[in-house]
C-alpha positions as CSV (number, residue, x, y, z in Angstrom):
1,M,0.0,0.0,0.0
2,D,1.3,3.5,-0.9
3,Y,1.2,6.6,1.2
4,Y,-1.1,9.3,-0.1
5,F,-2.3,12.6,1.1
6,N,-4.8,15.3,0.0
7,Y,-4.9,18.6,1.8
8,E,-7.7,21.2,1.7
9,P,-7.9,24.0,4.2
10,G,-8.8,22.5,7.6
11,R,-8.9,19.0,6.2
12,L,-6.2,16.3,5.6
13,R,-6.9,12.9,4.1
14,I,-4.1,10.3,4.2
15,K,-3.7,6.7,3.3
16,T,-1.2,4.8,5.4
17,P,-0.2,1.2,5.9
18,Y,-0.3,1.9,9.6
19,V,-4.1,1.7,9.8
20,Y,-4.6,-0.6,6.8
21,H,-6.4,-3.8,7.9
22,N,-5.6,-3.1,11.5
23,K,-8.5,-2.0,13.7
24,Q,-6.4,-1.7,16.8
25,Q,-3.8,0.5,15.2
26,A,-6.6,2.6,13.6
27,E,-8.1,3.2,17.0
28,S,-4.7,4.0,18.5
29,F,-4.1,6.5,15.6
30,K,-7.5,8.1,16.1
31,K,-6.9,8.5,19.9
32,T,-3.3,9.8,19.6
33,V,-4.0,12.3,16.8
34,G,-7.4,13.3,18.3
35,E,-5.6,14.5,21.5
36,L,-3.4,16.9,19.5
37,K,-4.3,20.6,20.1
38,G,-6.2,22.0,17.1
39,I,-7.8,18.7,16.0
40,V,-11.5,18.9,15.4
41,S,-12.2,15.3,14.4
42,V,-10.5,12.1,13.2
43,E,-12.0,9.3,11.2
44,T,-10.2,6.2,10.2
45,N,-11.1,3.4,7.9
46,P,-8.9,0.2,8.3
47,V,-10.5,-1.4,5.2
48,T,-9.0,1.3,3.0
49,G,-6.1,2.4,5.2
50,S,-7.3,6.0,5.2
51,A,-7.8,8.7,7.8
52,L,-9.7,11.9,7.5
53,I,-8.5,14.7,9.9
54,H,-10.3,18.0,10.4
55,F,-8.3,20.6,12.2
56,D,-8.3,24.3,13.1
57,E,-5.7,26.0,11.0
58,S,-5.5,28.9,13.4
59,I,-3.9,26.5,15.9
60,L,-2.3,23.8,13.7
61,T,-1.0,24.0,10.1
62,H,-1.1,21.0,7.7
63,D,2.7,21.0,7.7
64,Q,2.8,20.7,11.5
65,L,0.2,17.9,11.3
66,L,2.1,16.0,8.7
67,G,5.3,16.4,10.8
68,F,3.5,15.0,13.8
69,L,2.3,12.0,11.8
70,E,5.8,11.4,10.6
71,K,7.4,11.7,14.0
72,H,5.0,9.1,15.4
73,G,5.6,6.7,12.5
74,Y,2.1,7.0,11.0
75,F,3.2,8.5,7.7
76,I,6.3,8.8,5.5
77,M,6.1,12.0,3.5
78,A,9.0,11.0,1.2
79,Q,7.0,8.0,0.0
80,A,3.7,9.9,-0.3
81,K,1.8,10.6,-3.5
82,T,-0.5,13.5,-4.0
83,L,-3.9,13.4,-5.7
84,D,-2.4,14.9,-8.8
85,E,0.2,12.1,-9.0
86,V,-2.4,9.4,-8.4
87,I,-4.6,10.8,-11.2
88,E,-1.6,11.2,-13.6
89,H,-0.6,7.5,-12.9
90,A,-4.1,6.3,-13.6
91,S,-4.4,8.4,-16.8
92,E,-1.1,6.9,-18.1
93,K,-2.5,3.4,-17.4
94,V,-5.7,4.1,-19.2
95,L,-4.0,5.7,-22.2
96,G,-1.7,2.7,-22.4
97,V,-4.7,0.3,-22.5
98,V,-6.5,2.5,-25.1
99,E,-3.3,2.6,-27.2
100,K,-3.1,-1.2,-27.2
101,V,-6.8,-1.5,-28.2
102,V,-6.6,1.1,-31.0
103,V,-3.3,-0.3,-32.4
């Protein structure tokens, strides 16, 4: 499973192997991140390995939040893909299939 993140003001969605198919770790993640000052809510989905974090940007920036997640071993930014990269990769796959069908 790849690391992934999508940031919008006050909202961060990540995918991480840490919570993937592991309810106990997903709950631990939710509790630990939820105690961080500035966090409004945390939702995890161990089936998909995702977490949705709402936060108050007047207290906590998304860079600080990502740094916290890395420090605690929940996320590895250097291995993360953005939404644009995921879409680009999917588009390349689709174009490759279309090319094979047309040719």
